[in-house]
Backbone atoms as SQL, in Angstrom:
CREATE TABLE atoms (id INTEGER PRIMARY KEY, chain TEXT, resi INTEGER, resn TEXT, atom TEXT, x REAL, y REAL, z REAL);
INSERT INTO atoms VALUES
  (1, 'A', 1, 'MET', 'N', 1.002, -1.252, 0.575),
  (2, 'A', 1, 'MET', 'CA', -0.033, 0.026, 0.628),
  (3, 'A', 1, 'MET', 'C', 0.844, 0.742, 0.318),
  (4, 'A', 2, 'GLY', 'N', 2.054, 1.219, 0.470),
  (5, 'A', 2, 'GLY', 'CA', 3.044, 2.266, 0.678),
  (6, 'A', 2, 'GLY', 'C', 3.245, 2.775, -0.724),
  (7, 'A', 3, 'ALA', 'N', 3.546, 2.204, -1.961),
  (8, 'A', 3, 'ALA', 'CA', 3.573, 2.860, -2.659),
  (9, 'A', 3, 'ALA', 'C', 2.466, 3.548, -3.508),
  (10, 'A', 4, 'ARG', 'N', 1.383, 2.905, -3.543),
  (11, 'A', 4, 'ARG', 'CA', -0.045, 3.194, -4.238),
  (12, 'A', 4, 'ARG', 'C', -0.724, 4.733, -3.412),
  (13, 'A', 5, 'SER', 'N', -0.575, 4.866, -2.182),
  (14, 'A', 5, 'SER', 'CA', -0.644, 5.621, -1.615),
  (15, 'A', 5, 'SER', 'C', 0.538, 6.584, -1.972),
  (16, 'A', 6, 'LYS', 'N', 1.453, 7.029, -2.270),
  (17, 'A', 6, 'LYS', 'CA', 2.363, 8.056, -2.376),
  (18, 'A', 6, 'LYS', 'C', 2.435, 8.646, -3.806),
  (19, 'A', 7, 'ARG', 'N', 1.940, 7.714, -4.750),
  (20, 'A', 7, 'ARG', 'CA', 0.642, 7.865, -6.134),
  (21, 'A', 7, 'ARG', 'C', -0.360, 8.442, -5.817),
  (22, 'A', 8, 'TRP', 'N', -1.273, 7.934, -5.078),
  (23, 'A', 8, 'TRP', 'CA', -2.481, 9.094, -4.682),
  (24, 'A', 8, 'TRP', 'C', -1.976, 10.618, -3.886),
  (25, 'A', 9, 'ASP', 'N', -1.375, 10.404, -3.342),
  (26, 'A', 9, 'ASP', 'CA', -1.093, 11.609, -2.390),
  (27, 'A', 9, 'ASP', 'C', -0.653, 12.959, -4.087),
  (28, 'A', 10, 'PHE', 'N', 0.070, 12.989, -5.009),
  (29, 'A', 10, 'PHE', 'CA', 0.074, 13.484, -5.950),
  (30, 'A', 10, 'PHE', 'C', -1.090, 14.342, -6.472),
  (31, 'A', 11, 'PHE', 'N', -2.149, 13.372, -6.618),
  (32, 'A', 11, 'PHE', 'CA', -3.874, 14.091, -6.584),
  (33, 'A', 11, 'PHE', 'C', -4.268, 15.326, -5.744),
  (34, 'A', 12, 'ARG', 'N', -3.573, 15.113, -4.570),
  (35, 'A', 12, 'ARG', 'CA', -4.703, 15.430, -3.595),
  (36, 'A', 12, 'ARG', 'C', -4.382, 16.847, -3.382),
  (37, 'A', 13, 'PRO', 'N', -5.568, 17.516, -3.001),
  (38, 'A', 13, 'PRO', 'CA', -5.507, 19.169, -2.503),
  (39, 'A', 13, 'PRO', 'C', -3.796, 19.771, -2.312),
  (40, 'A', 14, 'ALA', 'N', -3.816, 20.360, -2.115),
  (41, 'A', 14, 'ALA', 'CA', -1.585, 20.761, -1.187),
  (42, 'A', 14, 'ALA', 'C', -3.158, 21.940, 0.465),
  (43, 'A', 15, 'GLY', 'N', -2.666, 21.131, 1.293),
  (44, 'A', 15, 'GLY', 'CA', -3.194, 21.446, 2.198),
  (45, 'A', 15, 'GLY', 'C', -4.438, 20.827, 3.326),
  (46, 'A', 16, 'LYS', 'N', -4.845, 21.120, 3.932),
  (47, 'A', 16, 'LYS', 'CA', -5.603, 20.435, 4.228),
  (48, 'A', 16, 'LYS', 'C', -7.160, 20.531, 3.888),
  (49, 'A', 17, 'PHE', 'N', -8.087, 19.509, 3.622),
  (50, 'A', 17, 'PHE', 'CA', -8.875, 19.349, 2.528),
  (51, 'A', 17, 'PHE', 'C', -10.040, 19.715, 3.120),
  (52, 'A', 18, 'THR', 'N', -11.247, 20.907, 2.846),
  (53, 'A', 18, 'THR', 'CA', -12.037, 21.580, 3.156),
  (54, 'A', 18, 'THR', 'C', -13.006, 21.309, 2.310),
  (55, 'A', 19, 'GLU', 'N', -14.777, 21.576, 3.032),
  (56, 'A', 19, 'GLU', 'CA', -15.861, 21.755, 1.849),
  (57, 'A', 19, 'GLU', 'C', -14.869, 22.800, 1.033),
  (58, 'A', 20, 'ARG', 'N', -14.685, 23.865, 1.592),
  (59, 'A', 20, 'ARG', 'CA', -14.226, 25.244, -0.193),
  (60, 'A', 20, 'ARG', 'C', -13.810, 24.862, -0.717),
  (61, 'A', 21, 'ASN', 'N', -12.447, 23.490, -0.706),
  (62, 'A', 21, 'ASN', 'CA', -11.638, 23.606, -1.858),
  (63, 'A', 21, 'ASN', 'C', -12.009, 22.248, -2.722),
  (64, 'A', 22, 'ALA', 'N', -13.238, 21.256, -2.034),
  (65, 'A', 22, 'ALA', 'CA', -14.126, 20.200, -2.530),
  (66, 'A', 22, 'ALA', 'C', -14.540, 20.600, -4.116),
  (67, 'A', 23, 'VAL', 'N', -14.186, 19.868, -5.581),
  (68, 'A', 23, 'VAL', 'CA', -15.450, 19.687, -6.193),
  (69, 'A', 23, 'VAL', 'C', -16.010, 18.538, -6.410),
  (70, 'A', 24, 'SER', 'N', -17.605, 19.153, -6.385),
  (71, 'A', 24, 'SER', 'CA', -17.979, 18.188, -6.755),
  (72, 'A', 24, 'SER', 'C', -17.591, 17.011, -8.453),
  (73, 'A', 25, 'ARG', 'N', -18.364, 16.056, -8.007),
  (74, 'A', 25, 'ARG', 'CA', -18.470, 14.528, -9.540),
  (75, 'A', 25, 'ARG', 'C', -19.212, 15.640, -10.471),
  (76, 'A', 26, 'GLY', 'N', -19.905, 16.685, -10.838),
  (77, 'A', 26, 'GLY', 'CA', -20.451, 16.835, -11.976),
  (78, 'A', 26, 'GLY', 'C', -18.733, 19.013, -12.174),
  (79, 'A', 27, 'GLU', 'N', -18.442, 19.409, -11.475),
  (80, 'A', 27, 'GLU', 'CA', -17.706, 20.601, -11.521),
  (81, 'A', 27, 'GLU', 'C', -16.189, 19.491, -12.176),
  (82, 'A', 28, 'ALA', 'N', -15.527, 18.019, -11.235),
  (83, 'A', 28, 'ALA', 'CA', -14.671, 17.254, -12.460),
  (84, 'A', 28, 'ALA', 'C', -14.864, 17.066, -13.742),
  (85, 'A', 29, 'SER', 'N', -16.408, 15.880, -13.731),
  (86, 'A', 29, 'SER', 'CA', -16.906, 16.021, -14.940),
  (87, 'A', 29, 'SER', 'C', -16.386, 16.821, -15.778),
  (88, 'A', 30, 'GLY', 'N', -17.027, 17.897, -15.516),
  (89, 'A', 30, 'GLY', 'CA', -17.076, 18.709, -16.577),
  (90, 'A', 30, 'GLY', 'C', -15.741, 19.629, -16.922),
  (91, 'A', 31, 'LEU', 'N', -14.827, 20.011, -15.931),
  (92, 'A', 31, 'LEU', 'CA', -13.059, 20.354, -16.207),
  (93, 'A', 31, 'LEU', 'C', -12.603, 18.731, -16.790),
  (94, 'A', 32, 'VAL', 'N', -12.780, 17.474, -16.677),
  (95, 'A', 32, 'VAL', 'CA', -12.485, 16.376, -18.003),
  (96, 'A', 32, 'VAL', 'C', -12.934, 16.278, -19.130),
  (97, 'A', 33, 'SER', 'N', -14.203, 16.378, -19.589),
  (98, 'A', 33, 'SER', 'CA', -14.888, 17.337, -20.772),
  (99, 'A', 33, 'SER', 'C', -13.947, 18.408, -21.649),
  (100, 'A', 34, 'LEU', 'N', -13.642, 19.368, -20.006),
  (101, 'A', 34, 'LEU', 'CA', -13.426, 20.357, -21.349),
  (102, 'A', 34, 'LEU', 'C', -11.729, 20.098, -21.893),
  (103, 'A', 35, 'LEU', 'N', -11.194, 19.982, -20.964),
  (104, 'A', 35, 'LEU', 'CA', -9.137, 19.170, -20.982),
  (105, 'A', 35, 'LEU', 'C', -10.113, 18.530, -22.083),
  (106, 'A', 36, 'TYR', 'N', -10.430, 17.712, -22.813),
  (107, 'A', 36, 'TYR', 'CA', -10.401, 16.325, -23.079),
  (108, 'A', 36, 'TYR', 'C', -10.921, 17.193, -24.656),
  (109, 'A', 37, 'GLU', 'N', -11.175, 17.887, -24.502),
  (110, 'A', 37, 'GLU', 'CA', -11.734, 18.816, -25.923),
  (111, 'A', 37, 'GLU', 'C', -10.654, 19.522, -26.279),
  (112, 'A', 38, 'ARG', 'N', -9.776, 20.554, -25.622),
  (113, 'A', 38, 'ARG', 'CA', -8.588, 21.203, -25.587),
  (114, 'A', 38, 'ARG', 'C', -7.239, 20.431, -25.837),
  (115, 'A', 39, 'ARG', 'N', -7.649, 19.071, -24.889),
  (116, 'A', 39, 'ARG', 'CA', -6.750, 18.572, -26.041),
  (117, 'A', 39, 'ARG', 'C', -6.641, 18.092, -27.419),
  (118, 'A', 40, 'GLY', 'N', -7.810, 17.689, -27.993),
  (119, 'A', 40, 'GLY', 'CA', -8.474, 17.786, -29.478),
  (120, 'A', 40, 'GLY', 'C', -8.111, 19.040, -30.240),
  (121, 'A', 41, 'GLU', 'N', -8.441, 19.948, -29.559),
  (122, 'A', 41, 'GLU', 'CA', -7.670, 21.066, -30.382),
  (123, 'A', 41, 'GLU', 'C', -6.810, 21.356, -30.128),
  (124, 'A', 42, 'ALA', 'N', -5.058, 21.237, -29.561),
  (125, 'A', 42, 'ALA', 'CA', -3.973, 21.321, -30.292),
  (126, 'A', 42, 'ALA', 'C', -3.791, 19.920, -30.845),
  (127, 'A', 43, 'ARG', 'N', -4.344, 19.314, -30.691),
  (128, 'A', 43, 'ARG', 'CA', -3.990, 18.266, -31.846),
  (129, 'A', 43, 'ARG', 'C', -4.114, 18.440, -32.956),
  (130, 'A', 44, 'ARG', 'N', -5.152, 19.307, -33.453),
  (131, 'A', 44, 'ARG', 'CA', -5.482, 19.523, -34.959),
  (132, 'A', 44, 'ARG', 'C', -4.753, 20.772, -35.064),
  (133, 'A', 45, 'ILE', 'N', -4.269, 21.503, -34.123),
  (134, 'A', 45, 'ILE', 'CA', -3.269, 22.844, -34.905),
  (135, 'A', 45, 'ILE', 'C', -2.104, 21.673, -34.810),
  (136, 'A', 46, 'TRP', 'N', -1.494, 20.809, -33.804),
  (137, 'A', 46, 'TRP', 'CA', -0.171, 20.539, -34.269),
  (138, 'A', 46, 'TRP', 'C', -0.485, 19.970, -35.867),
  (139, 'A', 47, 'HIS', 'N', -1.187, 19.242, -35.596),
  (140, 'A', 47, 'HIS', 'CA', -1.083, 18.495, -37.454),
  (141, 'A', 47, 'HIS', 'C', -1.124, 18.551, -38.122),
  (142, 'A', 48, 'HIS', 'N', -2.039, 20.278, -38.208),
  (143, 'A', 48, 'HIS', 'CA', -1.944, 21.905, -39.543),
  (144, 'A', 48, 'HIS', 'C', -0.595, 22.560, -39.363),
  (145, 'A', 49, 'LEU', 'N', 0.609, 22.013, -37.955),
  (146, 'A', 49, 'LEU', 'CA', 1.274, 22.708, -38.565),
  (147, 'A', 49, 'LEU', 'C', 2.364, 21.899, -38.814),
  (148, 'A', 50, 'ARG', 'N', 2.619, 20.627, -38.748),
  (149, 'A', 50, 'ARG', 'CA', 3.362, 19.599, -38.627),
  (150, 'A', 50, 'ARG', 'C', 2.984, 19.449, -40.286),
  (151, 'A', 51, 'ASP', 'N', 1.983, 19.386, -40.649),
  (152, 'A', 51, 'ASP', 'CA', 1.624, 19.348, -42.685),
  (153, 'A', 51, 'ASP', 'C', 2.008, 20.322, -43.019),
  (154, 'A', 52, 'ASP', 'N', 2.016, 21.877, -42.773),
  (155, 'A', 52, 'ASP', 'CA', 2.713, 22.757, -43.253),
  (156, 'A', 52, 'ASP', 'C', 4.082, 22.546, -43.116),
  (157, 'A', 53, 'PHE', 'N', 4.806, 22.281, -42.411),
  (158, 'A', 53, 'PHE', 'CA', 5.927, 22.230, -42.200),
  (159, 'A', 53, 'PHE', 'C', 6.266, 21.014, -42.589),
  (160, 'A', 54, 'LEU', 'N', 6.278, 20.078, -43.671),
  (161, 'A', 54, 'LEU', 'CA', 6.331, 19.323, -44.272),
  (162, 'A', 54, 'LEU', 'C', 6.996, 19.921, -45.693),
  (163, 'A', 55, 'ARG', 'N', 5.476, 20.316, -45.885),
  (164, 'A', 55, 'ARG', 'CA', 4.923, 20.810, -46.764),
  (165, 'A', 55, 'ARG', 'C', 5.813, 22.509, -47.164),
  (166, 'A', 56, 'LEU', 'N', 6.327, 22.395, -46.583),
  (167, 'A', 56, 'LEU', 'CA', 7.624, 23.545, -46.690),
  (168, 'A', 56, 'LEU', 'C', 9.100, 22.844, -46.715),
  (169, 'A', 57, 'ASP', 'N', 9.145, 21.664, -45.832),
  (170, 'A', 57, 'ASP', 'CA', 10.670, 21.479, -46.140),
  (171, 'A', 57, 'ASP', 'C', 10.736, 21.151, -47.897),
  (172, 'A', 58, 'ARG', 'N', 9.140, 20.200, -48.475),
  (173, 'A', 58, 'ARG', 'CA', 9.485, 19.557, -49.538),
  (174, 'A', 58, 'ARG', 'C', 9.940, 20.467, -50.697),
  (175, 'A', 59, 'GLU', 'N', 9.003, 21.369, -50.379),
  (176, 'A', 59, 'GLU', 'CA', 9.223, 22.631, -51.282),
  (177, 'A', 59, 'GLU', 'C', 10.760, 23.044, -51.189),
  (178, 'A', 60, 'VAL', 'N', 11.462, 23.140, -50.152),
  (179, 'A', 60, 'VAL', 'CA', 12.985, 23.637, -50.407),
  (180, 'A', 60, 'VAL', 'C', 13.726, 22.502, -50.312),
  (181, 'A', 61, 'LYS', 'N', 13.216, 21.431, -50.495),
  (182, 'A', 61, 'LYS', 'CA', 14.201, 19.955, -50.852),
  (183, 'A', 61, 'LYS', 'C', 14.491, 20.836, -52.219),
  (184, 'A', 62, 'GLY', 'N', 12.459, 20.865, -53.368),
  (185, 'A', 62, 'GLY', 'CA', 13.301, 20.889, -54.397),
  (186, 'A', 62, 'GLY', 'C', 13.628, 21.431, -54.869),
  (187, 'A', 63, 'ALA', 'N', 13.823, 23.011, -53.947),
  (188, 'A', 63, 'ALA', 'CA', 14.292, 24.099, -55.427),
  (189, 'A', 63, 'ALA', 'C', 15.813, 23.280, -55.054),
  (190, 'A', 64, 'VAL', 'N', 16.633, 23.442, -53.520),
  (191, 'A', 64, 'VAL', 'CA', 17.518, 23.097, -53.649),
  (192, 'A', 64, 'VAL', 'C', 18.716, 22.003, -53.920),
  (193, 'A', 65, 'GLU', 'N', 17.545, 20.871, -54.993),
  (194, 'A', 65, 'GLU', 'CA', 17.782, 19.748, -56.003),
  (195, 'A', 65, 'GLU', 'C', 17.582, 20.494, -57.045),
  (196, 'A', 66, 'ALA', 'N', 17.111, 21.473, -57.387),
  (197, 'A', 66, 'ALA', 'CA', 16.683, 22.429, -58.708),
  (198, 'A', 66, 'ALA', 'C', 17.738, 22.492, -58.869),
  (199, 'A', 67, 'MET', 'N', 18.287, 23.772, -57.997),
  (200, 'A', 67, 'MET', 'CA', 20.259, 24.752, -58.226),
  (201, 'A', 67, 'MET', 'C', 21.350, 23.695, -58.110),
  (202, 'A', 68, 'ASP', 'N', 21.369, 22.728, -57.807),
  (203, 'A', 68, 'ASP', 'CA', 22.191, 21.921, -57.304),
  (204, 'A', 68, 'ASP', 'C', 22.017, 21.126, -59.180),
  (205, 'A', 69, 'ARG', 'N', 21.304, 21.044, -59.887),
  (206, 'A', 69, 'ARG', 'CA', 21.242, 20.553, -61.172),
  (207, 'A', 69, 'ARG', 'C', 21.861, 21.391, -62.004),
  (208, 'A', 70, 'VAL', 'N', 21.413, 22.887, -61.684),
  (209, 'A', 70, 'VAL', 'CA', 21.584, 24.355, -62.532),
  (210, 'A', 70, 'VAL', 'C', 23.393, 23.586, -62.543),
  (211, 'A', 71, 'HIS', 'N', 23.591, 24.064, -61.034),
  (212, 'A', 71, 'HIS', 'CA', 25.331, 23.796, -61.366),
  (213, 'A', 71, 'HIS', 'C', 25.705, 22.905, -62.014),
  (214, 'A', 72, 'ALA', 'N', 25.015, 22.042, -61.980),
  (215, 'A', 72, 'ALA', 'CA', 25.727, 20.391, -62.524),
  (216, 'A', 72, 'ALA', 'C', 25.664, 20.672, -64.028),
  (217, 'A', 73, 'SER', 'N', 24.867, 20.978, -64.079),
  (218, 'A', 73, 'SER', 'CA', 25.333, 21.423, -65.699),
  (219, 'A', 73, 'SER', 'C', 25.343, 22.631, -66.598),
  (220, 'A', 74, 'GLY', 'N', 26.570, 23.397, -65.495),
  (221, 'A', 74, 'GLY', 'CA', 27.056, 23.744, -65.684),
  (222, 'A', 74, 'GLY', 'C', 26.429, 25.225, -66.406),
  (223, 'A', 75, 'ASP', 'N', 25.127, 26.070, -65.796),
  (224, 'A', 75, 'ASP', 'CA', 24.534, 27.028, -66.550),
  (225, 'A', 75, 'ASP', 'C', 24.954, 28.241, -65.196),
  (226, 'A', 76, 'ASN', 'N', 24.492, 28.863, -65.676),
  (227, 'A', 76, 'ASN', 'CA', 25.288, 29.564, -64.477),
  (228, 'A', 76, 'ASN', 'C', 24.141, 31.553, -64.547),
  (229, 'A', 77, 'ARG', 'N', 23.246, 31.010, -64.568),
  (230, 'A', 77, 'ARG', 'CA', 21.742, 31.680, -65.297),
  (231, 'A', 77, 'ARG', 'C', 21.682, 32.669, -63.636),
  (232, 'A', 78, 'ASP', 'N', 21.548, 31.450, -62.779),
  (233, 'A', 78, 'ASP', 'CA', 21.293, 31.869, -61.460),
  (234, 'A', 78, 'ASP', 'C', 22.288, 32.658, -61.073),
  (235, 'A', 79, 'GLU', 'N', 23.699, 32.643, -61.168),
  (236, 'A', 79, 'GLU', 'CA', 24.206, 34.253, -60.719),
  (237, 'A', 79, 'GLU', 'C', 24.075, 35.353, -61.067),
  (238, 'A', 80, 'MET', 'N', 23.239, 35.178, -62.508),
  (239, 'A', 80, 'MET', 'CA', 23.067, 36.719, -62.671),
  (240, 'A', 80, 'MET', 'C', 21.996, 37.479, -62.113),
  (241, 'A', 81, 'LEU', 'N', 21.570, 37.035, -61.307),
  (242, 'A', 81, 'LEU', 'CA', 20.268, 37.232, -60.607),
  (243, 'A', 81, 'LEU', 'C', 21.135, 37.540, -59.154);
């Protein structure tokens, strides 16, 4: 029981438990729902950012490969820019 009680101590409010800092089951349920909703929003934002980054990474790699091909062909048009 020692390990289990230590683990659950993390979830207990700091200080003495009183009715004032108690959370009802409905409030706790609402908070959990809100956390899952926010987590879903954060995941959607993360995936959009990741997709944008990967797209830009492909575009940059394509531009670098094009520049390498130009240099390999001996065409120096890019030096005029």
